[in-house]
Structures are given as structure tokens and as C-alpha cells.
KELUMDO-399963 format. One line per field, with one value per residue (C-alpha): residue number from 1; x, y, z. Coordinates in nm, 2 decimals. Example, Ala and Ser with C-alpha at 12.3 -4.5 7.8 and 13.67 -1.06 7.14 Angstrom:
BEGIN
rovo <- c(1, 2)
X <- c(1.23, 1.37)
Y <- c(-0.45, -0.11)
Z <- c(0.78, 0.71)
***
This chain:
BEGIN
rovo <- c(1, 2, 3, 4, 5, 6, 7, 8, 9, 10, 11, 12, 13, 14, 15, 16, 17, 18, 19, 20, 21, 22, 23, 24, 25, 26, 27, 28, 29, 30, 31, 32, 33, 34, 35, 36, 37, 38, 39, 40, 41, 42, 43, 44, 45, 46, 47, 48, 49, 50, 51, 52, 53, 54, 55, 56, 57, 58, 59, 60, 61, 62, 63, 64, 65, 66, 67, 68, 69, 70, 71, 72, 73, 74, 75, 76, 77, 78, 79, 80, 81, 82, 83, 84, 85, 86, 87, 88, 89, 90, 91, 92, 93, 94, 95, 96, 97, 98, 99, 100, 101, 102, 103, 104, 105, 106, 107, 108, 109, 110, 111, 112, 113, 114, 115, 116, 117, 118, 119, 120, 121, 122, 123, 124, 125, 126, 127, 128, 129, 130, 131, 132, 133, 134, 135, 136, 137, 138, 139, 140, 141, 142, 143, 144, 145, 146, 147, 148, 149, 150, 151, 152, 153, 154, 155, 156, 157, 158, 159, 160, 161, 162, 163, 164, 165, 166, 167, 168, 169, 170, 171, 172, 173, 174, 175, 176, 177, 178, 179, 180, 181, 182, 183, 184, 185, 186, 187, 188, 189, 190, 191, 192, 193, 194, 195, 196, 197, 198, 199, 200, 201, 202, 203, 204, 205, 206, 207, 208, 209, 210, 211, 212, 213, 214, 215, 216, 217, 218, 219, 220, 221, 222, 223, 224, 225, 226, 227, 228, 229, 230, 231, 232, 233, 234, 235, 236, 237, 238, 239, 240, 241, 242, 243, 244, 245, 246, 247, 248, 249, 250, 251, 252, 253, 254, 255, 256, 257, 258, 259, 260, 261, 262, 263, 264, 265, 266, 267, 268, 269, 270, 271, 272, 273, 274, 275, 276, 277, 278, 279, 280, 281, 282, 283, 284, 285, 286, 287, 288, 289, 290, 291, 292, 293, 294, 295, 296, 297, 298, 299, 300, 301, 302, 303, 304, 305, 306, 307, 308, 309, 310, 311, 312, 313, 314, 315, 316, 317, 318, 319, 320, 321, 322, 323, 324, 325, 326, 327, 328, 329, 330, 331, 332, 333, 334, 335, 336, 337, 338, 339, 340, 341, 342, 343, 344, 345, 346, 347, 348, 349, 350, 351, 352, 353, 354, 355, 356, 357, 358, 359, 360, 361, 362, 363, 364, 365, 366, 367, 368, 369, 370, 371, 372, 373, 374, 375, 376, 377, 378, 379, 380, 381, 382, 383, 384, 385, 386, 387, 388, 389, 390, 391, 392, 393, 394, 395, 396, 397, 398, 399, 400, 401, 402, 403, 404, 405, 406, 407, 408, 409, 410, 411, 412, 413, 414, 415, 416, 417, 418, 419, 420, 421, 422, 423, 424, 425, 426, 427, 428, 429, 430, 431, 432, 433, 434, 435, 436, 437, 438, 439, 440, 441, 442, 443, 444, 445, 446, 447, 448, 449, 450, 451, 452, 453, 454, 455, 456, 457, 458, 459, 460, 461, 462, 463, 464)
X <- c(5.63, 5.66, 5.98, 5.99, 6.01, 5.70, 5.52, 5.63, 5.48, 5.14, 5.14, 5.20, 4.90, 4.63, 4.75, 4.92, 4.58, 4.48, 4.78, 4.77, 5.05, 4.99, 4.97, 4.60, 4.50, 4.66, 4.51, 4.17, 4.19, 4.35, 4.02, 3.66, 3.35, 3.47, 3.61, 3.96, 4.30, 4.37, 4.67, 4.82, 4.89, 5.18, 4.96, 4.62, 4.52, 4.20, 4.17, 3.92, 3.95, 3.93, 4.24, 4.43, 4.28, 4.42, 4.76, 4.77, 4.70, 4.96, 5.24, 5.13, 5.18, 5.51, 5.64, 5.47, 5.27, 4.97, 4.66, 4.32, 4.03, 3.79, 3.45, 3.29, 3.46, 3.12, 3.27, 3.19, 3.43, 3.77, 3.76, 3.89, 4.16, 4.49, 4.82, 5.09, 5.28, 5.06, 4.82, 4.46, 4.28, 3.96, 3.68, 3.47, 3.62, 3.48, 3.11, 2.93, 2.61, 2.70, 2.36, 2.01, 1.85, 1.48, 1.39, 1.62, 1.61, 1.97, 2.22, 2.58, 2.77, 3.13, 3.22, 3.21, 2.84, 2.65, 2.38, 2.10, 2.19, 2.13, 1.81, 1.67, 1.78, 1.62, 1.31, 1.25, 1.22, 0.97, 1.23, 1.36, 1.69, 1.60, 1.93, 1.92, 2.20, 2.15, 2.44, 2.30, 2.30, 2.68, 2.79, 2.92, 2.80, 3.16, 3.17, 2.82, 2.94, 3.27, 3.08, 2.77, 2.58, 2.21, 1.96, 1.60, 1.43, 1.65, 1.37, 1.17, 1.42, 1.75, 2.09, 2.35, 2.46, 2.11, 2.14, 2.49, 2.46, 2.82, 3.14, 3.46, 3.74, 4.13, 4.33, 4.65, 4.85, 4.61, 4.44, 4.07, 3.87, 3.51, 3.24, 2.87, 2.66, 2.37, 2.14, 1.89, 2.08, 2.45, 2.64, 2.96, 3.27, 3.34, 3.11, 3.36, 3.09, 2.99, 3.35, 3.40, 3.08, 3.17, 3.55, 3.63, 3.88, 4.10, 4.09, 4.05, 3.96, 3.62, 3.59, 3.24, 2.93, 2.61, 2.31, 1.97, 1.66, 1.30, 0.98, 0.89, 0.61, 0.28, 0.16, 0.31, 0.17, 0.38, 0.28, 0.43, 0.32, 0.38, 0.45, 0.49, 0.70, 1.00, 0.93, 0.60, 0.75, 1.02, 0.77, 0.55, 0.83, 0.85, 0.46, 0.44, 0.70, 0.53, 0.20, 0.38, 0.37, 0.68, 0.68, 0.94, 1.07, 1.02, 1.23, 1.27, 1.36, 1.40, 1.32, 1.69, 1.69, 1.35, 1.44, 1.77, 1.61, 1.31, 1.57, 1.76, 1.47, 1.17, 0.92, 0.68, 0.79, 0.64, 0.93, 0.75, 0.72, 0.92, 0.97, 0.85, 0.80, 0.82, 0.67, 0.61, 0.42, 0.44, 0.33, -0.01, -0.26, -0.50, -0.24, -0.09, -0.41, -0.48, -0.13, -0.14, -0.46, -0.32, 0.00, -0.20, -0.43, -0.12, 0.04, -0.27, -0.32, 0.04, -0.01, 0.05, -0.09, -0.16, -0.09, -0.06, -0.06, 0.12, -0.14, 0.07, 0.41, 0.55, 0.47, 0.59, 0.92, 0.96, 0.94, 1.19, 1.43, 1.42, 1.49, 1.79, 1.92, 1.92, 2.29, 2.39, 2.13, 2.28, 2.63, 2.54, 2.48, 2.83, 3.18, 3.23, 2.97, 3.01, 2.76, 2.73, 2.54, 2.53, 2.24, 2.02, 1.76, 1.44, 1.25, 1.54, 1.48, 1.29, 1.57, 1.84, 1.66, 1.65, 2.01, 2.12, 1.93, 2.10, 2.44, 2.37, 2.30, 2.58, 2.86, 2.68, 2.67, 2.42, 2.31, 2.06, 1.91, 1.75, 1.77, 1.62, 1.43, 1.24, 1.55, 1.71, 1.97, 1.98, 2.22, 2.30, 2.49, 2.70, 2.74, 3.06, 3.38, 3.69, 3.92, 3.76, 3.99, 3.79, 3.46, 3.63, 3.74, 3.37, 3.27, 3.52, 3.38, 3.03, 3.09, 3.23, 2.93, 2.70, 2.89, 2.89, 2.51, 2.44, 2.64, 2.48, 2.15, 2.27, 2.35, 2.64, 2.90, 2.79, 2.46, 2.57, 2.89, 3.15, 3.44, 3.72, 3.97, 3.72, 3.59, 3.86, 3.97, 3.63, 3.61, 3.72, 3.44, 3.18, 3.36, 3.66, 4.03, 4.02, 3.79, 4.05, 4.34, 4.13, 4.05, 4.42, 4.52, 4.27, 4.40, 4.77, 4.70, 4.52, 4.74, 5.09, 5.24, 4.95, 4.90, 4.51, 4.37, 4.60, 4.47, 4.10, 3.86, 4.10, 4.37, 4.73, 4.91, 5.21, 5.50, 5.29)
Y <- c(15.60, 15.40, 15.22, 14.85, 14.76, 14.95, 14.81, 14.46, 14.54, 14.64, 14.32, 14.12, 14.29, 14.32, 14.07, 14.14, 14.16, 14.45, 14.68, 14.91, 15.12, 15.14, 15.50, 15.45, 15.31, 15.59, 15.86, 15.71, 15.78, 16.11, 16.31, 16.32, 16.50, 16.85, 17.09, 17.07, 16.98, 16.61, 16.48, 16.14, 15.92, 15.68, 15.37, 15.23, 14.97, 14.76, 14.56, 14.30, 14.23, 14.48, 14.33, 14.43, 14.77, 14.84, 14.70, 14.92, 15.23, 15.13, 15.10, 15.43, 15.61, 15.43, 15.56, 15.90, 15.83, 16.05, 15.83, 15.91, 15.67, 15.66, 15.50, 15.56, 15.90, 16.10, 16.36, 16.72, 16.92, 16.75, 16.53, 16.23, 16.40, 16.23, 16.39, 16.36, 16.03, 15.91, 15.62, 15.58, 15.30, 15.20, 15.06, 14.87, 14.53, 14.60, 14.58, 14.34, 14.40, 14.22, 14.24, 14.37, 14.34, 14.36, 14.34, 14.63, 14.81, 14.87, 14.75, 14.69, 14.74, 14.76, 15.10, 15.00, 14.90, 15.10, 15.32, 15.21, 14.84, 14.88, 15.08, 14.81, 14.53, 14.68, 14.78, 14.42, 14.35, 14.63, 14.88, 15.22, 15.38, 15.74, 15.92, 15.93, 16.13, 16.19, 15.96, 15.67, 15.43, 15.43, 15.62, 15.42, 15.44, 15.50, 15.80, 15.91, 15.91, 16.08, 16.37, 16.36, 16.31, 16.44, 16.38, 16.45, 16.33, 16.54, 16.78, 16.53, 16.26, 16.44, 16.34, 16.06, 16.17, 16.13, 15.75, 15.66, 15.48, 15.36, 15.31, 15.10, 15.27, 15.25, 15.52, 15.64, 15.35, 15.09, 15.02, 14.96, 15.24, 15.16, 15.42, 15.43, 15.11, 14.92, 15.07, 15.35, 15.55, 15.55, 15.80, 15.61, 15.83, 16.10, 16.13, 16.01, 15.90, 16.26, 16.37, 16.11, 16.19, 16.45, 16.44, 16.34, 16.08, 16.32, 16.16, 15.79, 15.52, 15.35, 14.97, 14.92, 15.13, 15.08, 15.25, 15.32, 15.19, 15.30, 15.15, 15.19, 15.45, 15.28, 15.54, 15.80, 16.07, 16.27, 16.57, 16.83, 17.20, 17.42, 17.78, 18.07, 18.28, 18.16, 18.38, 18.22, 17.88, 17.98, 18.17, 17.85, 17.65, 17.90, 17.90, 17.51, 17.50, 17.80, 17.59, 17.34, 17.07, 16.86, 16.67, 16.39, 16.59, 16.93, 17.00, 17.31, 17.31, 17.63, 17.66, 17.60, 17.27, 17.17, 17.19, 17.01, 16.72, 16.69, 16.68, 16.41, 16.20, 16.28, 16.22, 16.49, 16.79, 17.12, 17.30, 17.63, 17.64, 17.91, 17.66, 17.33, 17.21, 16.82, 16.73, 16.40, 16.33, 16.00, 15.82, 15.70, 15.70, 15.94, 16.19, 16.17, 16.24, 16.54, 16.68, 16.63, 16.83, 17.12, 17.13, 17.14, 17.41, 17.63, 17.58, 17.70, 18.00, 18.10, 18.10, 17.74, 17.69, 17.33, 17.07, 16.72, 16.41, 16.10, 15.83, 15.53, 15.42, 15.39, 15.74, 15.87, 15.68, 15.81, 16.18, 16.12, 15.94, 16.24, 16.47, 16.26, 16.29, 16.67, 16.70, 16.47, 16.64, 16.98, 16.84, 16.77, 17.14, 17.28, 17.13, 17.23, 17.22, 17.37, 17.24, 17.43, 17.35, 17.65, 17.63, 17.90, 17.90, 17.77, 18.10, 18.26, 18.04, 18.31, 18.56, 18.31, 18.23, 18.60, 18.64, 18.36, 18.52, 18.84, 18.68, 18.51, 18.85, 19.02, 18.78, 18.70, 18.32, 18.04, 17.91, 17.63, 17.61, 17.31, 17.13, 17.05, 17.38, 17.24, 17.23, 17.53, 17.35, 17.48, 17.36, 17.66, 17.49, 17.70, 17.59, 17.71, 17.61, 17.61, 17.66, 18.02, 18.20, 18.52, 18.33, 18.11, 18.42, 18.53, 18.18, 18.20, 18.54, 18.41, 18.13, 18.35, 18.58, 18.29, 18.19, 18.55, 18.58, 18.25, 18.34, 18.68, 18.51, 18.30, 18.01, 17.77, 17.69, 17.33, 17.15, 16.80, 16.81, 16.87, 17.11, 16.91, 17.14, 17.33, 17.52, 17.50, 17.86, 17.99, 17.80, 18.10, 18.32, 18.09, 18.00, 18.20, 18.19, 18.02, 17.75, 17.66, 17.65, 17.44, 17.19, 17.17, 17.09, 16.80, 16.68, 16.72, 16.52, 16.23, 16.24, 16.37, 16.27, 16.43, 16.14, 16.11, 16.30, 16.60, 16.95, 16.88, 17.08, 17.30, 17.33, 17.31, 17.48, 17.69, 17.45, 17.14)
Z <- c(10.63, 10.96, 11.05, 10.96, 11.33, 11.40, 11.11, 11.23, 11.58, 11.43, 11.19, 11.51, 11.68, 11.41, 11.15, 10.81, 10.63, 10.87, 10.83, 10.52, 10.39, 10.02, 9.90, 9.76, 10.10, 10.29, 10.06, 10.12, 10.49, 10.45, 10.46, 10.58, 10.47, 10.58, 10.33, 10.46, 10.32, 10.33, 10.55, 10.46, 10.75, 10.79, 10.84, 10.87, 11.11, 11.12, 11.46, 11.47, 11.85, 12.13, 12.26, 11.95, 11.96, 12.32, 12.22, 11.92, 12.12, 12.37, 12.08, 11.94, 12.28, 12.35, 12.02, 12.02, 11.71, 11.65, 11.65, 11.49, 11.53, 11.24, 11.20, 10.86, 10.79, 10.76, 11.00, 10.90, 11.10, 11.02, 11.33, 11.15, 10.95, 11.07, 11.16, 10.88, 10.92, 11.21, 11.25, 11.16, 11.34, 11.16, 11.37, 11.10, 11.22, 11.57, 11.46, 11.71, 11.88, 12.20, 12.38, 12.34, 12.68, 12.64, 13.01, 13.12, 12.79, 12.69, 12.43, 12.44, 12.12, 11.98, 11.84, 11.47, 11.47, 11.20, 11.36, 11.14, 11.20, 11.57, 11.52, 11.31, 11.55, 11.85, 11.65, 11.56, 11.93, 11.99, 12.13, 12.00, 11.96, 11.88, 11.78, 11.39, 11.23, 10.85, 10.79, 11.00, 10.73, 10.73, 11.04, 11.33, 11.69, 11.81, 11.58, 11.71, 12.06, 11.98, 11.81, 12.03, 11.70, 11.68, 11.40, 11.29, 11.61, 11.85, 11.92, 12.12, 12.20, 12.25, 12.11, 12.15, 12.49, 12.63, 12.55, 12.66, 13.00, 13.01, 12.83, 12.84, 12.67, 12.64, 12.80, 12.63, 12.78, 12.65, 12.99, 13.01, 13.18, 13.28, 13.35, 13.39, 13.42, 13.29, 13.56, 13.52, 13.79, 13.86, 14.09, 14.11, 14.08, 13.83, 13.53, 13.29, 13.05, 12.99, 12.94, 12.67, 12.48, 12.23, 12.30, 11.94, 12.02, 12.21, 12.56, 12.50, 12.26, 12.28, 12.34, 12.43, 12.45, 12.67, 12.51, 12.67, 12.47, 12.51, 12.40, 12.04, 11.98, 11.89, 11.65, 11.41, 11.18, 10.93, 10.73, 10.49, 10.53, 10.22, 10.26, 10.00, 10.24, 10.41, 10.71, 10.76, 10.77, 11.03, 11.25, 11.24, 11.39, 11.69, 11.71, 11.74, 12.01, 12.20, 12.18, 12.41, 12.14, 12.09, 11.76, 11.71, 11.41, 11.29, 10.98, 10.76, 10.39, 10.18, 9.81, 9.70, 9.90, 9.79, 9.43, 9.47, 9.67, 9.42, 9.12, 9.31, 9.46, 9.27, 9.56, 9.45, 9.65, 9.54, 9.38, 9.37, 9.75, 9.93, 10.22, 10.37, 10.73, 10.74, 11.08, 11.26, 11.58, 11.76, 12.07, 12.20, 11.91, 12.08, 12.17, 11.82, 11.65, 11.88, 11.84, 11.46, 11.44, 11.65, 11.45, 11.12, 11.26, 11.36, 11.02, 10.85, 11.08, 11.01, 10.63, 10.51, 10.16, 10.24, 10.50, 10.35, 10.58, 10.47, 10.38, 10.50, 10.62, 10.27, 10.18, 10.51, 10.47, 10.11, 10.24, 10.53, 10.30, 10.07, 10.37, 10.47, 10.11, 10.13, 10.17, 9.90, 9.66, 9.73, 9.68, 9.32, 9.24, 9.28, 9.31, 9.68, 9.96, 10.30, 10.56, 10.90, 11.21, 11.42, 11.65, 11.83, 12.09, 11.93, 11.95, 11.75, 11.44, 11.24, 11.32, 11.21, 10.89, 10.81, 10.90, 10.67, 10.38, 10.45, 10.47, 10.13, 9.98, 10.14, 10.02, 9.70, 9.77, 9.71, 10.05, 10.08, 10.43, 10.58, 10.92, 11.25, 11.30, 11.60, 11.81, 11.66, 11.46, 11.10, 10.83, 10.61, 10.33, 10.10, 9.74, 9.59, 9.41, 9.63, 9.32, 9.27, 9.53, 9.53, 9.59, 9.86, 10.05, 10.06, 10.18, 10.47, 10.57, 10.54, 10.77, 11.04, 11.00, 11.05, 11.36, 11.49, 11.44, 11.61, 11.91, 11.93, 11.97, 12.26, 12.02, 11.98, 11.71, 11.67, 11.74, 11.62, 11.40, 11.66, 11.65, 11.50, 11.33, 11.13, 11.42, 11.69, 11.60, 11.69, 12.03, 12.24, 12.09, 12.25, 12.57, 12.72, 12.72, 13.06, 12.91, 12.65, 12.91, 13.14, 12.86, 12.75, 13.11, 13.11, 12.77, 12.90, 13.21, 13.02, 12.72, 12.81, 12.48, 12.29, 12.06, 12.07, 11.77, 11.83, 11.73, 11.75, 11.94, 12.15, 11.87, 11.96, 12.23, 12.14, 12.06, 12.05)
***
């Protein structure tokens, strides 16, 4: 519990209706979507102006109060789990789209804008914001930037960092730092924009985001390829990329996931299939038709039992919505769900799929695998019950085995979910001891009191 004087200061800054200290409120902000222990904060603040946001950051630093910024709490790596007794700042009161500039194709937003809201607003003007994390209907753009979120369209269009042109953020003293610009090119000073993207709230607190927009594709074609062998499906992914075709989306689902999604969504997925590829190509109509024909031919050559093309936009949207619900569908099968996002070079997808199957057998665990196979980003999803201590020990060993296998293939611990606290202990395996020390030096210089989301990404130095 914070002192009365501190609570009074926060009330003066954000208003009494935006300071939450009741136990039920605090518990609601003590966890995120990662399978980690909850940590109860001392207070939750909901600023509705950026001036209040900056003032709250300053007060936290002056009083050495740990501060965790939270959007919608969809984080899958523990990035929004607070410090005990610290402060959580919720950004959903800072939810304005400040500008959509059609001439120069950019948008300016506050950090609490929901991703899908911006996507719909720019699409109404014939523009396109491609990053589409699976949680886009609730996740916020500030959270997307903090985690460098990806999504289904990452193969062709990239991830959040590829669309962040500039930022305004508060340093630990509550001062405004500006980086980047509204221009296509900017070579002014250090690239602080890149430093902030993916920093998980450990180096500053976002105030405003400038995002690049692109023209809306004029034509799209979606298809489902059905396979009776999981190996054939994974090898088809590599074959499509090797043919120099870059679909907008190239998604993989194994049988376990197919059955869970169909039971949940009832969209007509073939539950007897060993695996599915969900593919969409977009762009100029003539090119789309040509690429779609090539993709279908490759699928058939590689053993697809059938390739079904969506007849209209409604059918296409139905299939993609079912894919977006894969995580929630799997979550209904067991009490505990652990979703990983270790990523490998695209050519290694068949090897990684085989490795996950072997890990499932070795540790006697149910693992449903789906994900953005076209960019190497699979989501092996372990279905378990954390209350079963023996099984949970196997889960932890399986997670480490998945990480080790991905790294051995030249991959990475995280393609889009971030490191948070869940993976911070593995960082040195991918990088080096000097990398961790170097990163901690940056953190110490910018946040000497270590109040900004402490412990995330690089862990805590001894004594901190």
C-alpha cells in the first residue's frame, strides 16, 4: 500500500476516479497472459492526458516506485507483471487517433489506441496498416511498439518496428524525448526510435507514436491446402518461399490445433487432416492470380490432398478469424496453456516441426503447433495443468528443449512476444555475457533508480 501522501499526489495528477487501490482492482492488474505468478501492485493509475502521464512518471522516479506501463495485458512473456507494491499505469485512457495523413501516408496515435481500431480507420481511407497481432482486437499500439509485435502478415509486410517512423516518450524524469519524424527519411541523431521499439517499457514511457501507412492492396486471394502428412505441409512452406513467392500470409496448423479450432469456431475445417496451410496472396489483380496459381500448384506437387480457394470476402474472413482464435480454442482444452514463439530461419521450418513432435514424445506432453510458418515463427503450444507438479517439471524441460533446438538452427528465442521475465534467463544463450552487461549499462544510464519495468528482458543485476 502506498503512503497517503503519495496517493494524494497521484489523485492530484490523474484525478480520484483514476486512482485504484481496492484489492480487487490491484489483483486484476497483477498478471498478464503469461503463465507466471501474479504480483500485486500498490496502486493502478489511469491518466487521461499525456501531461498527467509525464507527471506520474516523474513522481514515481522521485519516490523510487517501480513503474509498469500496461495496455490491454495481452502480453505473453510476463512483460506487464508489475513489481510488488509498485505502480501500474494503464494507457487505455490515452486512446486518441490524433491524425491520419492521407497525403504523406502516416498516422499519429496515442499509446492506448486499439490496433484494430487504427487498422479499420485507415482502411476506410484506402490505406493500410499491416501489422496484425492475433490480439489486435484488444491489444494497444503502445503495447505493440513495446513488444515489437508481429502477426499473420509478417512474412510479406514485416512487424511493428517496420512501421514506426517516430516517437515521443517520457524519460524517467518525466521529460519529453522526441525521435524520428513524419518524413520518409530521417538521419537526425541517434536512432532512439529503434532503441525504444521492443524495449518493453524499460527505457521510457510512450506518449505518441507516428506510424507509416501504405496503399491498401487492390486484390486478395485466400486458400486452404489440406495435407495428410505434417511433414509434407512443412516442406511445402519452404518450397513456396524457395520459389520466390511471398504471400501476405502463410500459416500452419497441425491436427491438434485444427480440431480445437473447429470445435470452437465450426467453420468447416477438415478435422481428419494432419495439417493445414492457410495462405493469402495480395496486390495487383493480375499478379495475385498468377501467384495464387503457382502456390496451388506447389501445394499439389508437394502432396496436398486439396487446395480450396475462398469464394468471397465473407468466406475468407471466416477462415482467418478462426485462425486468430487458435490460441483461445486451445486454451479450452486444458487448465494451463503455454504458448511459445521461438523462431527459425524459414528454410528450417520442416526441421523445427519435426523437432517439436519429438519433444512432445520425449516429455509426454500435448503440444499443438500453429503459427506464421512463412516467416519461421511457429507457436508450439503446450497444454497442461500447472497444478500437476511432475508434469509441470516436464513442461519446463520441454520449453528449454524448444529454445535450444531453435537456437541450434540459427533461430531466436522470440519472434514477436518479447522476452519479459519468462525468457530473461535464456537471453545469454542467444547473445553473450557482454551483451547482457552492455544492455544493463544502457538501462542504468537511462534509468538510474531502476524504476521502469525492472527485471524485464535483461533480468536484475546482483543486488538490484
